[in-house]
C-alpha positions in Angstrom: 16.2 11.3 13.9 16.1 12.4 10.0 19.2 11.9 8.2 18.4 13.2 4.5 18.8 10.1 2.9 14.8 8.8 3.8 13.9 8.3 0.0 16.9 6.2 -0.4 16.4 4.0 2.6 13.0 4.1 3.3 11.7 0.9 5.4 8.5 -0.3 4.2 5.8 -2.5 6.5 6.3 -5.8 5.5 3.8 -7.3 8.1 1.4 -4.7 6.7 2.2 -5.4 3.3 1.8 -8.8 3.7 -1.8 -8.6 5.4 -3.0 -6.2 2.6 -1.7 -8.7 0.2 -3.6 -11.8 1.5 -6.9 -9.7 1.5 -6.2 -8.7 -1.8 -5.5 -12.1 -3.2 -8.7 -12.9 -1.5 -10.7 -11.0 -3.3 -9.2 -11.6 -6.5 -9.6 -15.1 -5.9 -13.6 -14.8 -5.0 -14.2 -12.5 -7.3 -11.9 -15.0 -9.9 -14.7 -17.3 -9.2 -17.9 -15.0 -8.5 -17.5 -13.6 -12.4 -16.9 -17.4 -14.0 -19.9 -18.6 -12.3 -22.1 -15.4 -13.7 -20.6 -16.0 -16.7 -18.5 -12.9 -17.0 -15.3 -14.3 -18.7 -13.9 -10.9 -19.1 -13.7 -9.7 -15.6 -12.8 -13.3 -14.3 -10.0 -12.9 -16.4 -9.2 -9.3 -15.2 -9.4 -10.6 -11.0 -7.5 -13.6 -12.6 -4.8 -11.2 -13.4 -5.1 -9.2 -10.1 -4.8 -12.7 -8.4 -1.6 -13.4 -10.4 -0.3 -9.8 -9.3 -1.0 -10.3 -5.4 0.6 -13.6 -5.8 3.7 -12.2 -6.8 3.6 -9.8 -4.5 3.3 -11.7 -1.5 6.0 -14.1 -2.6 8.4 -10.9 -3.1 7.3 -9.7 0.3 7.5 -13.1 2.0 11.1 -13.4 0.9 12.1 -9.8 1.7 10.7 -10.6 5.5 13.0 -13.8 5.3 16.0 -12.3 4.8 15.9 -10.4 7.7 16.9 -7.2 9.9 18.5 -5.8 6.9 14.8 -5.4 5.1 12.7 -5.3 8.5 15.5 -3.8 10.7 13.6 -2.7 14.5 13.0 0.5 15.6 17.2 0.4 17.4 18.8 -0.2 14.1 19.7 3.5 12.2 19.4 4.2 9.2 21.8 3.2 6.3 23.8 5.2 4.9 23.1 5.7 1.3 26.0 4.2 -1.2 27.7 7.0 -2.8 30.0 5.1 -5.3 33.2 5.2 -3.4 35.2 2.3 -3.9 
């Protein structure tokens, strides 16, 4: 069922994002170590920055997963109505 407000209330597949983040974290860590061992400090630094970004992203994903159904509702939960600013 489409409500017309999907971009505002989009639901993120957090578990998929988590495992992709773990994959990126592993590759960035391996890249940092590998480039440091072969003597490429510039590339090691780039991979280190990617490692930090992946770690921050994973932290936010885990936080949203732990916040429960507001961020990860099931199929039986209807879309949230957008806040129109009416008080």
